[in-house]
C-alpha atoms as one frame of an Amber mdcrd trajectory, in Angstrom:
protein
 107.713 -85.191 -55.070 107.829 -88.457 -56.944 105.796 -91.497 -55.960 108.924
 -93.632 -55.690 110.807 -93.029 -52.451 114.083 -94.842 -52.069 114.747 -96.950
 -49.035 117.547 -94.629 -47.953 115.269 -91.563 -48.074 112.566 -93.414 -46.123
 115.019 -94.380 -43.379 116.307 -90.794 -43.206 112.778 -89.440 -42.789 111.908
 -92.122 -40.212 115.050 -91.305 -38.212 114.353 -87.571 -38.260 110.741 -88.219
 -37.234 111.742 -90.512 -34.363 114.334 -88.008 -33.103 111.770 -85.208 -33.272
 109.234 -87.226 -31.285 111.812 -88.095 -28.609 112.880 -84.461 -28.214 109.338
 -83.106 -28.121 108.072 -85.654 -25.590 111.048 -85.060 -23.292 110.605 -81.300
 -23.373 106.833 -81.232 -23.105 104.830 -79.464 -20.409 104.357 -82.677 -18.395
 108.077 -83.039 -17.739 107.976 -79.911 -15.548 105.605 -81.553 -13.088 107.434
 -84.854 -12.616 109.084 -84.916  -9.213 112.398 -86.764  -9.091 113.476 -87.473
  -5.543 116.247 -89.722  -4.225 115.386 -92.736  -2.099 116.250 -91.106   1.224
 113.087 -91.799   3.223 111.837 -95.304   3.840 108.454 -96.000   2.267 105.429
 -96.429   4.511 104.731 -99.991   3.428 107.823-101.504   5.067 107.140-103.622
   8.125 109.752-104.805  10.606 110.225-108.555  10.505 108.238-109.042   7.278
 109.755-109.606   3.885 108.874-107.763   0.685 109.164-109.338  -2.769 110.158
-107.473  -5.931 110.237-108.660  -9.540 113.604-107.934 -11.129 116.031-109.206
 -13.752 119.278-111.125 -13.347 122.383-109.383 -14.695 124.764-112.342 -14.625
 124.465-112.896 -18.384 123.038-111.024 -21.399 119.816-113.084 -21.345 118.253
-111.004 -18.538 116.280-113.783 -16.836 113.408-112.785 -14.562 113.869-113.297
 -10.828 111.961-112.548  -7.639 114.008-110.732  -4.976 113.141-111.077  -1.282
 114.067-108.156   0.941 113.813-107.789   4.716 112.797-104.712   6.690 112.570
-102.363   3.723 116.094-102.879   2.416 116.591-102.140  -1.249 117.769-104.970
  -3.497 121.228-104.368  -4.933 122.145-105.127  -8.492
């Protein structure tokens, strides 16, 4: 292999390497043990009459400004 690698060949190799890493990390042994459950049960930390605050992002424009959402009685904030 020559010492001079073109920019196009470097980008091809970087793309193949990044795709390989994404596939291998998604199919690794740890992914079998991750439990994905829907939000059907209320969490234990919700208290009646008290509000809970969550950090979120605004979706009104492409800027994605940070906001703090106040929820009451364990309700989930809607987007």
